[in-house]
ROZAPA-95161 format. One line per field, with one value per residue (C-alpha): x, y negated, z negated; residue number from 1; residue in one letter. Coordinates in steps of 0.5 Angstrom, whole numbers, plus 500, padded with zeros to 3 digits. Each point is the difference from the previous one (the first is absolute). Layout:
N
x <- (X, ...)
y <- (Y, ...)
z <- (Z, ...)
seq <- (NUM, ...)
type <- (a, ...)
***
This chain:
364
x <- (500, 502, 502, 493, 498, 493, 496, 492, 498, 493, 497, 495, 494, 502, 507, 496, 494, 500, 498, 493, 499, 501, 505, 507, 502, 507, 501, 498, 505, 506, 499, 500, 506, 504, 498, 502, 507, 501, 498, 505, 506, 498, 495, 493, 494, 493, 496, 494, 496, 494, 495, 495, 494, 503, 501, 493, 497, 504, 497, 493, 501, 499, 503, 499, 501, 494, 498, 496, 503, 497, 502, 507, 501, 497, 505, 506, 497, 501, 506, 504, 499, 502, 506, 503, 499, 505, 505, 500, 501, 505, 504, 500, 504, 505, 499, 498, 493, 496, 496, 493, 499, 494, 500, 495, 502, 497, 506, 504, 496, 501, 507, 499, 498, 505, 506, 496, 501, 507, 501, 497, 504, 506, 498, 499, 506, 504, 497, 502, 493, 497, 495, 495, 496, 494, 494, 494, 496, 494, 499, 503, 495, 502, 501, 505, 504, 507, 499, 504, 506, 505, 499, 499, 507, 503, 496, 503, 507, 500, 497, 505, 506, 501, 507, 496, 493, 500, 493, 499, 495, 499, 504, 507, 501, 498, 500, 502, 496, 504, 498, 507, 501, 502, 506, 501, 496, 504, 494, 493, 498, 494, 504, 500, 493, 497, 503, 495, 493, 494, 499, 495, 500, 493, 504, 504, 499, 507, 504, 507, 498, 498, 507, 503, 497, 502, 507, 499, 498, 506, 505, 498, 501, 507, 498, 502, 495, 500, 494, 501, 497, 498, 499, 508, 503, 503, 499, 500, 506, 504, 498, 501, 506, 503, 500, 497, 497, 494, 494, 500, 503, 498, 506, 498, 501, 506, 496, 494, 494, 500, 495, 494, 500, 500, 494, 497, 501, 499, 497, 494, 495, 497, 494, 498, 503, 502, 501, 505, 501, 507, 503, 499, 503, 506, 501, 500, 504, 505, 501, 499, 494, 494, 493, 496, 493, 501, 502, 494, 494, 496, 499, 497, 499, 498, 506, 503, 506, 506, 498, 504, 497, 502, 502, 498, 502, 495, 500, 498, 506, 503, 506, 501, 497, 501, 497, 495, 499, 493, 494, 496, 495, 505, 504, 493, 500, 507, 502, 502, 501, 507, 502, 499, 492, 500, 499, 494, 497, 501, 501, 502, 501, 506, 506, 505, 502, 501, 495, 506, 507, 505, 503, 494, 499, 503, 501, 498)
y <- (500, 493, 495, 498, 492, 500, 507, 501, 505, 504, 503, 505, 501, 507, 497, 495, 505, 505, 507, 498, 495, 494, 494, 502, 494, 502, 502, 493, 497, 505, 498, 492, 501, 504, 494, 495, 503, 501, 492, 499, 503, 495, 504, 497, 505, 500, 504, 504, 503, 505, 501, 495, 505, 505, 495, 497, 508, 500, 494, 502, 507, 503, 507, 501, 495, 497, 501, 493, 494, 496, 504, 500, 493, 499, 505, 496, 493, 502, 505, 494, 495, 505, 503, 493, 498, 506, 498, 493, 502, 505, 496, 494, 504, 500, 493, 500, 497, 504, 497, 504, 501, 504, 501, 503, 503, 493, 496, 504, 500, 492, 498, 494, 503, 505, 495, 497, 506, 500, 493, 501, 506, 497, 494, 505, 503, 493, 499, 507, 502, 507, 500, 506, 502, 504, 501, 496, 506, 495, 497, 505, 504, 506, 495, 495, 505, 501, 507, 502, 497, 504, 497, 493, 501, 501, 494, 496, 503, 498, 493, 498, 503, 505, 504, 506, 503, 504, 504, 503, 506, 506, 505, 501, 498, 503, 507, 505, 507, 503, 495, 497, 492, 498, 495, 496, 499, 497, 500, 500, 506, 505, 505, 494, 498, 507, 500, 495, 502, 496, 498, 504, 495, 496, 494, 498, 500, 502, 506, 502, 499, 492, 500, 503, 495, 494, 503, 500, 492, 498, 504, 497, 493, 501, 502, 506, 504, 505, 504, 502, 503, 494, 504, 502, 496, 493, 502, 493, 498, 506, 499, 492, 499, 507, 502, 507, 504, 502, 502, 500, 494, 498, 496, 494, 499, 496, 497, 497, 497, 492, 497, 498, 507, 504, 495, 503, 507, 501, 494, 498, 505, 500, 497, 504, 505, 499, 507, 500, 505, 504, 495, 494, 505, 501, 493, 498, 506, 501, 494, 495, 496, 496, 503, 497, 501, 504, 506, 499, 505, 498, 496, 501, 496, 492, 496, 493, 498, 500, 506, 507, 505, 508, 502, 508, 504, 504, 505, 496, 500, 493, 498, 493, 494, 493, 493, 499, 493, 502, 501, 507, 497, 497, 506, 504, 495, 501, 507, 503, 494, 497, 493, 496, 501, 498, 492, 502, 505, 496, 493, 495, 507, 501, 499, 506, 504, 506, 503, 501, 497, 505, 495, 502, 507, 506, 507, 505)
z <- (500, 501, 495, 497, 499, 501, 498, 501, 494, 501, 494, 502, 496, 497, 497, 495, 499, 494, 501, 497, 506, 495, 501, 498, 496, 498, 507, 503, 494, 502, 508, 498, 495, 506, 505, 495, 499, 507, 501, 495, 504, 506, 504, 502, 499, 504, 496, 504, 495, 500, 494, 500, 501, 496, 494, 501, 500, 493, 497, 503, 497, 507, 501, 507, 506, 502, 508, 501, 502, 495, 494, 503, 500, 493, 497, 504, 498, 493, 500, 504, 495, 495, 504, 501, 493, 498, 505, 498, 493, 501, 505, 495, 495, 506, 500, 507, 503, 505, 506, 502, 508, 502, 507, 506, 507, 502, 497, 504, 507, 500, 501, 496, 494, 501, 500, 494, 496, 502, 497, 494, 498, 502, 495, 495, 500, 501, 493, 497, 500, 502, 505, 498, 506, 501, 505, 498, 499, 497, 507, 505, 504, 505, 506, 496, 496, 501, 499, 493, 496, 504, 506, 497, 496, 507, 503, 494, 501, 507, 499, 495, 503, 494, 500, 497, 499, 494, 499, 494, 499, 496, 504, 501, 507, 507, 499, 506, 501, 494, 495, 500, 500, 507, 498, 506, 506, 506, 505, 499, 505, 501, 495, 495, 501, 499, 493, 498, 497, 498, 493, 496, 494, 499, 497, 505, 508, 502, 501, 503, 507, 499, 496, 507, 504, 495, 501, 508, 499, 496, 503, 507, 497, 497, 493, 496, 496, 494, 498, 493, 493, 496, 494, 500, 495, 502, 507, 503, 496, 503, 507, 500, 496, 499, 507, 498, 506, 497, 504, 507, 504, 507, 504, 503, 508, 502, 506, 497, 504, 499, 495, 505, 503, 493, 498, 507, 499, 492, 497, 504, 501, 507, 502, 506, 505, 507, 504, 506, 506, 501, 504, 495, 495, 503, 501, 493, 497, 505, 504, 494, 504, 498, 500, 506, 502, 506, 495, 495, 500, 495, 494, 493, 494, 500, 499, 502, 503, 495, 497, 499, 504, 501, 507, 501, 506, 504, 495, 495, 496, 497, 504, 498, 496, 503, 499, 506, 504, 502, 496, 501, 504, 505, 500, 502, 506, 502, 499, 506, 504, 503, 496, 506, 499, 493, 501, 505, 495, 493, 502, 494, 496, 504, 497, 501, 505, 495, 495, 495, 501, 499, 494, 497, 501, 495, 503, 494)
seq <- (1, 2, 3, 4, 5, 6, 7, 8, 9, 10, 11, 12, 13, 14, 15, 16, 17, 18, 19, 20, 21, 22, 23, 24, 25, 26, 27, 28, 29, 30, 31, 32, 33, 34, 35, 36, 37, 38, 39, 40, 41, 42, 43, 44, 45, 46, 47, 48, 49, 50, 51, 52, 53, 54, 55, 56, 57, 58, 59, 60, 61, 62, 63, 64, 65, 66, 67, 68, 69, 70, 71, 72, 73, 74, 75, 76, 77, 78, 79, 80, 81, 82, 83, 84, 85, 86, 87, 88, 89, 90, 91, 92, 93, 94, 95, 96, 97, 98, 99, 100, 101, 102, 103, 104, 105, 106, 107, 108, 109, 110, 111, 112, 113, 114, 115, 116, 117, 118, 119, 120, 121, 122, 123, 124, 125, 126, 127, 128, 129, 130, 131, 132, 133, 134, 135, 136, 137, 138, 139, 140, 141, 142, 143, 144, 145, 146, 147, 148, 149, 150, 151, 152, 153, 154, 155, 156, 157, 158, 159, 160, 161, 162, 163, 164, 165, 166, 167, 168, 169, 170, 171, 172, 173, 174, 175, 176, 177, 178, 179, 180, 181, 182, 183, 184, 185, 186, 187, 188, 189, 190, 191, 192, 193, 194, 195, 196, 197, 198, 199, 200, 201, 202, 203, 204, 205, 206, 207, 208, 209, 210, 211, 212, 213, 214, 215, 216, 217, 218, 219, 220, 221, 222, 223, 224, 225, 226, 227, 228, 229, 230, 231, 232, 233, 234, 235, 236, 237, 238, 239, 240, 241, 242, 243, 244, 245, 246, 247, 248, 249, 250, 251, 252, 253, 254, 255, 256, 257, 258, 259, 260, 261, 262, 263, 264, 265, 266, 267, 268, 269, 270, 271, 272, 273, 274, 275, 276, 277, 278, 279, 280, 281, 282, 283, 284, 285, 286, 287, 288, 289, 290, 291, 292, 293, 294, 295, 296, 297, 298, 299, 300, 301, 302, 303, 304, 305, 306, 307, 308, 309, 310, 311, 312, 313, 314, 315, 316, 317, 318, 319, 320, 321, 322, 323, 324, 325, 326, 327, 328, 329, 330, 331, 332, 333, 334, 335, 336, 337, 338, 339, 340, 341, 342, 343, 344, 345, 346, 347, 348, 349, 350, 351, 352, 353, 354, 355, 356, 357, 358, 359, 360, 361, 362, 363, 364)
type <- (x, x, x, x, x, x, x, x, x, x, x, x, x, x, x, x, x, x, x, x, x, x, x, x, x, x, x, x, x, x, x, x, x, x, x, x, x, x, x, x, x, x, x, x, x, x, x, x, x, x, x, x, x, x, x, x, x, x, x, x, x, x, x, x, x, x, x, x, x, x, x, x, x, x, x, x, x, x, x, x, x, x, x, x, x, x, x, x, x, x, x, x, x, x, x, x, x, x, x, x, x, x, x, x, x, x, x, x, x, x, x, x, x, x, x, x, x, x, x, x, x, x, x, x, x, x, x, x, x, x, x, x, x, x, x, x, x, x, x, x, x, x, x, x, x, x, x, x, x, x, x, x, x, x, x, x, x, x, x, x, x, x, x, x, x, x, x, x, x, x, x, x, x, x, x, x, x, x, x, x, x, x, x, x, x, x, x, x, x, x, x, x, x, x, x, x, x, x, x, x, x, x, x, x, x, x, x, x, x, x, x, x, x, x, x, x, x, x, x, x, x, x, x, x, x, x, x, x, x, x, x, x, x, x, x, x, x, x, x, x, x, x, x, x, x, x, x, x, x, x, x, x, x, x, x, x, x, x, x, x, x, x, x, x, x, x, x, x, x, x, x, x, x, x, x, x, x, x, x, x, x, x, x, x, x, x, x, x, x, x, x, x, x, x, x, x, x, x, x, x, x, x, x, x, x, x, x, x, x, x, x, x, x, x, x, x, x, x, x, x, x, x, x, x, x, x, x, x, x, x, x, x, x, x, x, x, x, x, x, x, x, x, x, x, x, x, x, x, x, x, x, x, x, x, x, x, x, x, x, x, x, x, x, x)
***
């Protein structure tokens, strides 16, 4: 792993939850103590924490995770307040202030809001405060959810330019077919993806598959990643300061995507889809060309110029994402047409020869 200066730490629900499914306040204190000690050594820490719904369930004496949205959001509203109270008190013991940031997917979809999050985090760190980030479960619906805090932590690590993402769970790392920990992953290939499974926990929402996907995002951004057991003694200190090889380490890519293309590929959710023919597919993937209307077969969704869209091959498999120059309604009118016909078809709406310019397109 590279020498760390800025680290994003993601704490899973089961790390700070006891066996009886109540919030483990001593574990929250322990995490705060480790982070404070790491900060004392000059490093910067951004904490992405799960546990709001679990904390709310504990306070409301609910033993089984609710299934209806209103009950989940009510539990989150109560639990988030209590969780932040604990973190605030425990970090205060280490003489550090905390700043709460609650996010939804919409904050990442909008480029200006995305950059504002970055500025807020950087300012908190300049004041030697600890940004504590969680998904805003009290308002998030399926349409605006980031998905889970594994993905959220990877997006935060990318936007704030972290050196390393450390994801703490209740397992020792990525396990192979024999149940042994995979100590080092050079490349996230199909064999590695097969090792990821689904979560069977009714408190959290993630699993190893979501952690591998988070590792895929950050390594393409030039960020190292570690998955480790948060229950292990002094695990954060030993990784960040001691440099111990604990859990599974994912090495970052030397050739990383530029920031804008990472935002297109990973941070913003597509507003619609464009299906293209084999000729256009080859032009994008092998010739680094822009997407032209002549190769478009069909359009789905309702989107505007400037939105991120998903590009599918004729087999309906996603091959790329990009910022569209035209709305879905305009693309329906010009699909299959040559560029020289755009002006007569679109009139005043005509402003680009390309539907998606290659500079705003990412091959997946």
